[in-house]
Steps between C-alpha positions, in 0.01 A plus 500: 500500500795734553641438151213668315519843671880501457464418129244776455738740673782406261274546198385839622853613585644387165219666303547821695875483443467457124238771482736735681806402294308552176445865586863608466620846599791653311728790571654660193828311543310172544293571188817563302659178626185306413516643148866395470393143579182485289525751214532308173747744342733456797464122475594513130807710584605240760456223242731694267771488768465122521527485121816715510654263757422208270668686213818532706501122555435451129791726397732341757423151369689575176827498694428180695613168344214292362478122501262310269441129462397343169378154400464412133372163370487419131365189323522459123186344360697456177875520522647744245750362249765657282655401164856370522768663282630302198845489659366273777358263238842481333670422830253219568562354151873497559459327832257240356699382197363762264131427560234635738341282767145380417349696790683818412297823491618847416271639780592501867371648825737682736256548793341264748126479550493631862690778671460647849692799634487659846707804578566808711574850366673758718515858367654799675537865404863604539492858372226727365539875530127563506427250779598710802356816346168326442503376859557854627219622275264240649587621852446860388162399359404358839594836651288668231185301577569552871490875441180450300348327803592798719347737243185287481470491878541878509223536242273270698581689820402830340177348371410363843578832666284685248217253563543506880460876540141555369339279770693702759356823364152351513561399864610853585186640340283250684659596833432869440146426381434293811619789717292750305193278519539468877530878537207559267282249681566680828420834344184359342384376841555847648327666205196276530472586869527871416235462230264317736545788743385733223815707459591397140326392184457151353724612214800500732434138595448402137833650396685298760313183410587552133868552587498186712336297221762624252782396731354153547461464123862601459599232752321236288672625185844494662440151638435371147802690368717337764380156392596578140837636611570187705413278202757686290756460780431125508559482127834682527606269785395180325254445785170311442241764416218309671692470829464769770788739558558791736780757525664603823710807414379859492623822345696599809687167495607541137554874473873554555637836394788517255852565628734772377696238304179390326447856380855620427747210463638418152318224318656153529389317186613164633226512764249445221460128413420569134829688469690203643318276251617725217859495628500120519358491147806694383722238662315227307570682173870512587504126564317442172775686314772305680334163432489570126859625496613187684335302222799586278732301729569128445333250729653174622320194630615148585327166471550139609301210356497137608297226332465127543347330197385157386479371141376166375258326262314353796407709801756422772593173325830322478576663166494851649763704680525800735726795418584794735572841344610827659603838360592840642559831328466876477274718287616848408248728336653806331247757371613629162204663327134512605361735239540802736241351737686579821602842372135589440404373846772712661383808312140440603603455864695827487200681352268353764743611774517851357119517486480389863762758596279772351196355676685511831581865437131566431410306817734720705332812363158349570593409858639848560177656371287262709691585817479875434125486435437266795679735737300797374172310526582388854580853618180627339296228671670572832417872480142421401461257792631754747267764358197268510578404859476867597178533300344207690582662832351829380186334360453307824532824695240669278265204532532490880440874523195476275356222717554708815326799340215279383450347845510848650225616265710758315575286194294332231482139388610609155830623643544168679429307179743712302772464764432126515537460121816710502645281777415178316656629178813615682531163669474328161764733358732422790459125459561531127809713565640240742429227247677697228794559733525128566479422128770752412723368781461143374575620147808684624623183671441307177692735271784519754514118505429472873 
């Protein structure tokens, strides 16, 4: 009887645990890490690194001795014959008293019906000028795809950050709306009591009720907007869209002001992953030129072959015999003329390297322009945020004063409504300014390669 309640408890606890674990909460850093693990573009970039590692093994294998075993069996269904020269016929006549034997034939076979050979072939590269260069190029290619992974992760990070911020803005708006609704509900309660006492008109109550209804409608709209924003964040993270997700950071957690170095230090191009990718690409062009130039050098390889063979008219019969054979040697390949193939490849590699050099120069100019513009945009957003913060304080002061005047009977409800709308608009402007400041700071970090 005790087992059943305990089992029910385990079922309830496990279901509650899974329900809780399904509703995951992410900070911005956790969302970025989740995207690194689940974003398909990042996964493809990681697969490219594995492919580059396999290419290094493939290139290295050319310099490692290879050993192959062979077995060859051959059975003649009809043994080939050959015509004997006339000189042999003359020799036979001389040895047989001037006549040919009765069973003489001028056709003879020089092979046996069955042959079986088993052997081992050992081949080793002794010298090839392009081998070590190609191996270095393969290692440089691995570095290249590694830089591509960093660039892809940076791109994914920026996308997740851009998708993470809108839900935060919606949360900030919802917090302010909740505060405004609470204040307005209290004022509406006071206004209704004043109206019931006969000191104000119904119109004053209606205005407040309309304002309260508009705020509640805005809350519903923002709630739906947050759901859409979270769905987009899930997509950027590679997170299941149908699964619940919440965010834990807020604007204050993420809003870090730029340092003096961020705004004045010289641009370090190497901090940008795409610039490092371009630099590694130049190195690959250099290796490509060297590989083709090394193709003009002779190459030397050695080989050893050992075979053990059987020949006979019957398979493994008494008329057959086994013969061992072994041979060793060197192969020297001297390139003489290839129809200008390597020369054309070298020229193309030089042209490609020169094109990439110009692209790197353009990239440096682009990065410099991006940093300059990002710094200007950040300073503009910072000034606007500071200005809007002062405006909020002033609008709040005006609204509080208008409420005091209205409660004292020296102000009108129209003044309260106007001050209320001005406060709401100023609050929205301040939130938008903080959001823009956060966006410009994130953009500044991106163009600086932080």
